[in-house]
Structure formats: C-alpha cells, structure tokens
C-alpha positions in Angstrom: -85.7 -27.1 28.9 -82.9 -28.9 30.7 -81.6 -30.3 27.4 -81.8 -26.9 25.8 -79.9 -25.3 28.7 -77.3 -28.0 28.5 -76.9 -27.3 24.8 -76.7 -23.5 25.4 -74.1 -24.1 28.1 -72.1 -26.3 25.7 -72.3 -23.6 23.0 -71.2 -21.0 25.6 -68.4 -23.2 26.7 -67.3 -23.6 23.1 -67.5 -19.8 22.6 -65.3 -19.3 25.7 -62.9 -22.0 24.7 -62.6 -20.4 21.2 -62.1 -17.0 22.7 -59.3 -18.3 25.0 -57.7 -20.8 22.6 -58.9 -20.0 19.1 -56.1 -17.7 18.1 -53.5 -20.2 19.4 -55.2 -23.0 17.4 -55.3 -20.9 14.3 -51.6 -20.0 14.8 -50.8 -23.6 15.3 -52.6 -24.7 12.2 -50.9 -21.9 10.2 -47.5 -22.8 11.6 -48.1 -26.5 10.9 -49.1 -25.6 7.3 -46.1 -23.3 6.9 -43.9 -26.1 8.4 -45.2 -28.6 5.9 -44.8 -26.2 3.0 -41.3 -25.3 4.3 -40.4 -28.9 4.5 -41.7 -29.6 1.0 -39.8 -26.6 -0.3 -36.6 -27.8 1.5 -37.1 -31.3 0.1 -37.5 -29.8 -3.4 -34.5 -27.6 -2.9 -32.4 -30.6 -1.8 -33.6 -32.6 -4.8 -32.7 -29.8 -7.2 -29.3 -29.4 -5.6 -28.6 -33.1 -5.9 -29.7 -33.1 -9.5 -27.4 -30.1 -10.2 -24.5 -31.8 -8.5 -25.1 -35.0 -10.4 -25.2 -33.1 -13.7 -21.9 -31.3 -13.0 -20.3 -34.5 -11.9 -21.3 -36.3 -15.1 -19.8 -33.4 -17.1 -16.6 -33.8 -15.1 -16.5 -37.5 -15.7 -17.0 -36.9 -19.4 -14.0 -34.6 -19.5 -11.8 -36.8 -17.2 -12.5 -39.9 -19.3 -10.8 -38.4 -22.4 -7.4 -40.0 -23.2 -5.8 -36.5 -23.2 -6.8 -33.1 -22.0 -5.4 -29.9 -23.3 -5.0 -26.8 -21.1 -8.5 -25.6 -21.9 -9.9 -29.1 -21.0 -8.0 -29.1 -17.7 -9.2 -25.6 -16.9 -12.8 -26.6 -17.5 -12.4 -29.7 -15.4 -11.0 -27.7 -12.5 -13.8 -25.2 -12.9 -16.3 -28.0 -12.6 -14.5 -29.4 -9.5 -14.6 -25.9 -7.9 -18.2 -25.5 -8.7 -19.2 -28.9 -7.2 -17.1 -28.4 -4.1 -18.2 -24.8 -3.6 -21.9 -25.3 -4.2 -22.4 -28.9 -3.2 -19.6 -29.4 -0.7 -21.6 -31.6 1.7 -22.4 -34.2 -1.0 -20.6 -37.3 -2.0 -20.2 -35.7 -5.4 -17.7 -33.2 -3.9 -15.4 -35.9 -2.6 -15.6 -37.9 -5.8 -14.8 -34.8 -7.9 -11.7 -34.2 -5.7 -10.5 -37.7 -6.4 -10.8 -36.9 -10.1 -9.0 -33.6 -9.4 -6.1 -35.6 -7.8 -5.9 -38.0 -10.8 -5.8 -35.2 -13.3 -3.1 -33.5 -11.3 -1.0 -36.6 -11.5 -1.5 -36.9 -15.2 -0.5 -33.3 -15.6 2.7 -34.1 -13.6 1.8 -32.1 -10.5 2.1 -34.7 -7.8 2.4 -32.1 -5.1 -1.1 -30.8 -5.9 -2.4 -34.3 -6.1 -1.0 -35.3 -2.7 -2.4 -32.2 -1.1 -5.9 -33.0 -2.5 -5.7 -36.6 -1.3 -4.4 -35.6 2.1 -7.4 -33.3 2.5 -9.7 -36.2 1.6 -8.0 -38.5 4.1 -8.5 -36.0 6.8 -11.9 -34.5 5.9 -14.1 -36.9 3.9 -17.3 -38.0 5.6 -17.4 -41.1 3.5 -15.3 -43.9 4.9 -14.8 -45.6 1.5 -13.7 -42.3 -0.2 -11.3 -41.6 2.7 -9.8 -45.1 2.4 -9.4 -44.8 -1.3 -7.7 -41.5 -1.0 -5.4 -43.1 1.6 -4.4 -45.8 -0.9 -3.8 -43.3 -3.7 -1.7 -41.1 -1.5 0.4 -44.0 -0.4 1.0 -44.9 -4.1 2.2 -41.4 -4.8 4.5 -41.5 -1.8 6.0 -44.8 -3.1 6.4 -43.2 -6.5 8.2 -40.3 -4.9 10.5 -42.8 -3.1 9.0 -42.2 0.3 8.2 -45.8 1.5 8.3 -44.9 5.2 5.7 -42.1 4.6 3.6 -44.6 2.7 3.7 -47.1 5.6 2.6 -44.3 7.9 -0.3 -43.4 5.6 -1.3 -47.0 5.5 -1.1 -47.4 9.2 -4.9 -47.3 9.8 -7.0 -50.2 9.0 -9.2 -49.9 5.8 -12.5 -51.3 4.9 -12.7 -54.9 3.9 -13.1 -54.0 0.2 -9.7 -52.3 0.1 -7.8 -54.4 2.7 -6.1 -56.5 0.1 -4.8 -53.5 -1.8 -3.6 -52.0 1.4 -1.6 -55.2 2.2 -0.1 -55.2 -1.3 1.0 -51.5 -0.9 2.5 -52.3 2.5 4.5 -55.1 0.9 5.8 -52.7 -1.7 6.8 -50.2 0.9 8.5 -52.8 3.1 10.3 -54.2 0.1 11.6 -50.7 -0.7 12.9 -50.4 2.8 14.7 -53.7 2.5 12.3 -55.5 4.9 12.0 -58.6 2.7 10.4 -61.0 5.2 7.8 -58.4 6.1 7.1 -57.7 2.5 6.6 -61.4 1.8 4.1 -61.6 4.7 2.3 -58.6 3.4 2.0 -60.1 -0.1 0.6 -63.3 1.4 -1.9 -61.4 3.4 -2.9 -59.5 0.2 -3.5 -62.8 -1.6 -5.4 -64.3 1.3 -7.6 -61.2 1.7 -8.3 -61.0 -2.1 -9.4 -64.7 -2.1 -11.6 -64.2 0.9 -13.4 -61.3 -0.7 -13.5 -62.8 -4.2 -11.3 -60.1 -5.6 -8.7 -60.2 -8.4 -5.3 -58.9 -7.4 -3.0 -59.0 -10.3 0.8 -59.2 -10.0 1.0 -60.0 -6.3 1.8 -63.6 -6.9 4.6 -62.6 -9.2 6.0 -60.3 -6.6 5.9 -63.1 -4.0 7.5 -65.6 -6.4 10.3 -63.1 -7.1 11.1 -63.0 -3.4 11.5 -66.8 -3.3 11.1 -68.9 -0.1 14.2 -67.9 1.7 13.5 -66.1 5.0 9.8 -67.2 5.1 7.6 -66.7 8.1 9.3 -67.6 11.3 
C-alpha cells in the first residue's frame, strides 16, 4: 500500500505541476517551434535575397563588359544598379554595383557623377577593400582633373596591403604633378618595393622612376 500511495502522490504531484506549469510549457514549446520556423523562414528569405542580388549583379556585369553601351544599355545598367542598391543595399553586391556605376559614368564622360559615387563608397562602404578601391579610383579621377593636392588628401589614409603599392604609385604621380620630384621618386620606390613584397606586377613605375633620374635622390 505504501508503494501505491507513493505512486498516487507522484501522479497527484504531476497533475498539480501540470496545472501550474503545463500552459507555460506548451507556450514555450510553441514559441520554440515558432522561433525555429521563423529562423528557417528568415534563412530562406536571406538565401533568396542573396540569389536575387547575385542574379541582378551578373546581369549588370554582362552589360558593363560590353565594349560600348548605347543610351538604352546605359539606362538598363543604371536600372540594375538602382534595383540592387534599393533592394539589397546591405550586401556586397550593392557596393560592387556602385563601383561599376562609377566606371560607366567615367566612360560616358560624366566624371562629376563618378566622383560622387566613389566619394559615397569611400565614406559609407562596410567592406574595407571596396572602400580602399573606391579611394584609389577617386584619386585617379582627381589627378585626371588636375587636382593633385586633392588626390593626395584622398590617399592620406593607409590602405590594405593588397592595394598599398598602387596607393604609393598614385602618391608619386600626385607629388610629381605638384613639382615635388624627390617625394615622387621616393613614392615610386616604395611602390616597387611593396609590389615585390606582395608578389604583384606594377607596370610602368620603373619607367617613371627612370625618367626622374638619380638627381636629388633620398637624403
């Protein structure tokens, strides 16, 4: 009888526990299931978004890779850029599409628009490499627009190692345009040294350095 009573007490205790906690347990299970379903749904949504962004970006690359684009092609490219940035603005595809937008603007002769796009990327890109690449391209445009001092200011920040040699070369170009020959020579030497260190090919820099000769070398 003692064993039976103990079992009855256990059953009664379970009944009381279920009465006090059962609904909370059910709610917890339901919430957990809903959370899992919600997470899976969110993951599926993210995957679909990434796939859509990738598809649009590939379409943009296909257009941008053409040797020439007529007005209709440029308009379609801009539409794709806008779609990617509007619908997938927090992805890397958005920043990459804006780099293409800037290049197409240059090819169309609109350097003002290109510089605006690149300036936005320098300030706002979450990807360090994209931001550095935009900084280099902006400096090149500033040099092309005969603004070497602005280019030097744009290149003032250190860049990642993979772009350091290109930065040094552009600094040399800007300093040479300002008449700072010794500084330009040092920048070109830095560019060659950095390129060799990272196993990169940097064409034309040795010719620039040779053109400057040895006069006024490092002090």
